[in-house]
N, C-alpha and C positions, 0 to 999 in steps of 0.2 A: 976725654974720651968720648966716642964717636954714639951717638945715640941709639937707641935700641927701636928701630924702625917699627911701628906697632901698626895695627889696624882691630877696628871693636866690633865685632858682628854680632847685633842682637835685636829679634823683633820689637822688642821696646824700646821708643825713642829716651824716656824717663831713667831706664836701665843704663843707656848709653850715657847719658848727660850726666850722670851719678858716677859713672866708671871714669869718664874722660877727666872730669873734675876731680877725682879722688887721685888719679893718676898725676896730673899736675902738681897737686900739691905735696905728694907724699913721694912720688918715683922718679927723680929729675932724670935717670937714664935714659927713660921709655919717650921715645917722639913719636907722638900723633899723627898719623899719615893719612887717616880714612877712619869711618864706618860706613855701617848699612845693616839694612834689616831680615835679609831672607839668604836663605841659602845660594840662590841662584846669582843674587847681588854679589856677595860673598866670594864666589867662585871670578866672577870677573874683578872683583877690587884686587883678591890675590894675584891673580896672574897677570892684573897691570901693573903693581906696585912692588910686587916682588919682597914681601915685610922679612921683617925675622921672625917676627912672632905675632900669634892672634890670640886677641882674647874672645873668645868662640861660647857663645852662649849652645844648650845643650838642644831644648824643645822650641822650636820657632814654626807657631801653624802646624802646616800639616808635613813637614821635614825636621830633620834635624841636625847640629852638627857633626855628626858621624858621619851622616851621608854628603855632607860636605865635602869632608877629608877624604872617603872613600872617590870624589870626583876624582884625586889627586894620583897619577899614577906613584908619585913619589913627594913625600909630604917633607918642604923643603926650608918650614919654616918651624918654631918652635909653638907650643899650643899650650896657651890656660885656661882650663872650660870654668867657665862662670857657669854654675847648677842650682839648681832646687831639689835634686836629687833624693830619695829616699836613704837611710843608714844605707842599708846592704849594698846599693849601688858604689858608695862612697868607701867602703870596705876593698870592691873592685877596683876602685881608683888606687888605692892604698896600697893594696897590692903588686901593683905593677908601675907604684911609683909615678903617676901622672900627678900630673901642677894640676888642681880645681881650687876656686874661691867659693863659698857660700852665697846665693841669696838670704838675705839682704847683705850688701859685699863689706867686710869688716876692713880697714883700711890696714891694719896690723898682719891680717893674713894674706891681704894682696900685696905687701911689701915683701913678706918672706916668700912669695911665690915668685915673684920678680926675682928678686935675688938669687933663687935657686935656677932659674932661665939666665940671668946673666953669667952663673957657670957654668952652664950647659951649652949656652955658646960659644965661652970660651975653650971648651974641650970639642966643641961641635958636633955633639948627640943628640940626636931626638928620635932615636929606635923605639924607647919606650911606647911611644906616640903610636908608631906602625904598627909594633904589635900588638898593643892593646887596640886597637880598632878591629883585625885581626882575630879577636878573640870574642867580642861579646855578639848577641845573636839581634836578630832581625828586630825584635823588640826593643832593644837597646836598653835592656834593663838588669838582665845577667850576664856574665861570661857562661859558653858555651865550652870554650877550649881554654888553654892555658899554655903560654910561652915556656921553654928552658931553654937557658943561655947555656951551648955547652960547645966551650971552645970557639972556633969561628964558624958558629950556625947558631939558628934559634930554632930549637923543635916546638910545633905548635900542636898540642898533643887534644883530643875532646875528650871531655871530661867522663864521658857513659865509656872511653875508654880505658880510665884508669881502675884498676884492680885493687890498690891499697897503697898506703905513704907510711913509711915508718920513718921512726924519730932514730938518727945515727949521729949522735955527739950534738954536736951544734947544727947540724944542717940534716936532709931528709933525702931517703931515696924513695921514690917513686916508681913504682911497677907496673906494668901496662897487659892489656889482655894476651898480648903478644911474646909478655916475659923479655921485654924493654925495660932495664935498669935504667932509670937516669937520676942523675945525683942533683938536687936543687940546694941553692943555698938559704932558700926560705927554711926557716923551722914549720916543728910538726904543728903549734899555734898557730901560726900563719894560716895555712892551710885549712885549720877548724875553725877560724873564722870566717875565710873566705866563701867555706862551703856550709856554714850553719843552715841557710835557706835551700839545701839540696837534702832533700828526706834520704837519701839512696846512700849517704855519705855518714859512718858512725864512727866515734871514738869508742872504740872496747876496751883499752886499757892506756897507760901513760904512753906509750909509744906507740902506738896504731891506728891508723883511719882506715875504714873498708869501705868499699864499693857494698852496698849489700846483694847487688845484680849479680855478683860475681863468686857469690860464696856456692861450694859445690854441697858440703852438708855440713853440720854440727852435731854437739853432743848434748842431750840434754841430764847429764849427771849432774854431780854436785860440782865436778869442774867441768864450764862449758867452754868446749874448744871447738875454732872455726875454722874448718878446711877450706882453702880459695882455689876455685879453679885453675888460678894462674897462680905462678911463684911456685918455692919449695918448702914454705913453712907454715905451718900450725899456727894460730893465734890462740891464747888463753883470755875469753874475757874476763877479767878485774870483776871481783866478787861486787863491789861496789856499785859497778855498771850492768851487773847481770843481769835483773830482773828490767830492767829498761830496755835493754838489747833484746832481750826473749820475745819481750810485750811487740818490739818493731818484728821480729823475724816471722812471728805466729800470725801477723795483720795478712 
């Protein structure tokens, strides 16, 4: 089997050496063809060597691995991010099916990530990386947009434009402020986890997640019913959630 031609881009020499040793010992399919320590050197190295795979550090001095990827009009290589990011950032990676390994690197997680890349290379697919880079904000901490795969195209939707998300059997329906209805294969629980650090998104019952900035009005009676500015449905807040939701709405 032909080796997966790979490079390592990380500003810490010790990290590059450790990853190099682990790959040689545990990932025989990897053929290391170079490494470097900065975004600028990484861009030159990738352009010169045309690797199949890049092991990419995220936080490097004053620039990031995301900055490097944005320098390419087309990402023609697979990427495994090497990161020390916090828990929420990792949820964004997982939501978008992006391969990553945490520092300090664990060899078992490294081998699993490499195996996923082997399958991706076989099928010639690196679209997840492209879509992910389009959705993160300039601080590289939170996603500000979400990609939705719709037949032969991908919609990139701003979070602020999402009015509510409803569970529909084993998938979700996302309704935007212009009443666009988008079917997503992700579950409502997936979205709840992804959006838990965004205070304007609240789960109001077992099947509905709303953006409180898009509320038109709500009732304060025994049954709390929320009417959204967009969409055609009113939503009843579950009794278990009522006190929590009303406290948010009163602030």
